[in-house]
C-alpha positions, 0 to 999 in steps of 0.5 A: 210767667209769675211764680203765682201763675204756676200754682194750682188753681183751687176749686170746690163744689157744693151739691144738693141731693133729695133725700128719700126713704126706701119707698121713694118718698121725700124725707128729712136727712136726719142723722145723715147730717152728722156722718161727714164733714161738709154735710149740711141741711138746706132751707127745705126739709128733704134736701141735703147739701155736701160741700168740699174744701178748696182742692188743688187738683181734680183728683183731690176734688173727686177723692174728697167729694166721693169720700164724703158721699160714701160716708153719707151713703153708708149711713143712708143704707143703714137708715133705709134712705137714699140720695137722688141726683135729680134737679126737681122732685118730679111731682107736685108733693108738698116741699116744707121749709125749715123755719128761719128768718132768712127764708121768711124774708125771702118769702115776703120779698119774692112772694108766692113765686118762692114756691118754685125755688123750693123744688130746686136742687143744684150744684155750685162750683167755686174757682179761685179768683186770679189776681189781675184776671178776676174780671175776665174770669167773671165774664168768661163764666157768664159766657159759659153759663149755657154749659148748664145744659151738660148736666140738666137732670130733670125735665119735670115739675109737678108731674108735668114735662116742663123743658130740658132744664126744669130747675133753671126755668123754675129759678130764672123765669118763674121763681125770680120773675118779679125780682129779676135782678136778684136771680137772672144772669147779669151782664159782663163787667167792665171792672171790679168796682162795677160789681160792687156798685151792682151789688149795692143797688140790688141790696138796696132794692132787696131791703126796700122790698122787704120793708115794703112787705112789712119786714123790719129793716134791722131784721133784714139787714141782720139777716142779709148782706149785699153778697148774700141777698142776690142769687144771680148765676155768676158771682164774685164771692169775696168771703171765699176768694172765688168766682162762683157758678151756681147754674148747674143742676144737681147730677151724678157726682162724676158729672159734676167733677168733670164740669168743675175740672173744665172750669178750672182748666178754662181759668188756667188758660185765662191766666196763662194767655197773653191776649186780652179777652175780647167780647164780639160777635155771636159765636165765641171761642176759647183756644190757643189763639185767645178768648173771644166771648160772644155778646151778652145777648148772644149768651142769653140766646144760648142759655135759652136753648140750654134750658129749653132744648138742652143738648138737642140743640145743635147750635148750642152743642157747637158753641160749647165745643168752641168754648172748650167743653168735651160735649160728648163726655156728658150724658145729661140725666134729663135726656134719659126721660121718655116722652110719657105724659103726666107722672103719677106719684108712684112713678115719680117715687120709682124714678127717684129710687132708680136714680138713687141707685145710679148715684150709689153706683157712680160713687162705687165705680169711682172707688174701683177706678181710682183703686186700679 
């Protein structure tokens, strides 16, 4: 094993939360953006994003994320605001965009379906690329995409029950349905050059669609580069030296940290194993004997189950277990919603208030546990 192999694998998180007032109404973050490092506005008004720096251990990642959240929540309490860890705002309330050239262009390219994307709050997990195993790492993350089911956090869209993972359905089947190469899961790679070729093709398509829609080419090219013009769930991010997984919903921070920990552990297993990563069959497994990824079509079947049924799917649970996840350690918030019919605005606001309290308690509990 090389000296590099013994170094900790850095990982980071970006997580989005809906901001509400003390009556559960969606509001702008306002001063919340100023109180902690890594805290930023998102492209729609009521979303706040909190990012960590690259961290070498799960304990370090948790400490940094929770410290930043604690600072934001303290200020939010002073302003009678809260953060909601649900992937959609639940109801059909208007979600306003913040003016920007990038968003304007996306609206032109994606069209009216971009409305679906405005209702989505998610989590991005970055894990440091491993020299010599980066393609294997990318392919493994593709195979792990069904793990989005572990943190499904909202089954509702516009007041109606949609599926276990409403956000994933909004993104993949509705938001980017007319531009599938931009937002759907991409196939396994044979080599890193193939990623570059795909990226250039998708970028050319994106620019062409924008120009066709009446956007000036120079404006498009100054607002987007090949890497920033795709929203596929698994990406090489050269600017950060990471492989990024963009599929998970926003969720309780403890759940998000646990998910990132498993991904980092999986990458550590990849770099220390001497066997090649194989792609075959429809079952898949990651264990001491090696890494076997199922065919891409099989992965898509598991992804569909993750979106439609979540952890109610026994085949999916078995798959995630074989791929190294402690499935029983996760309790997706989406599974806590009962089978009531349409949600009223008042009901949705009460639910947001309840889950804002859940997030605050999750952060406080972490402080107590680490203090012990």
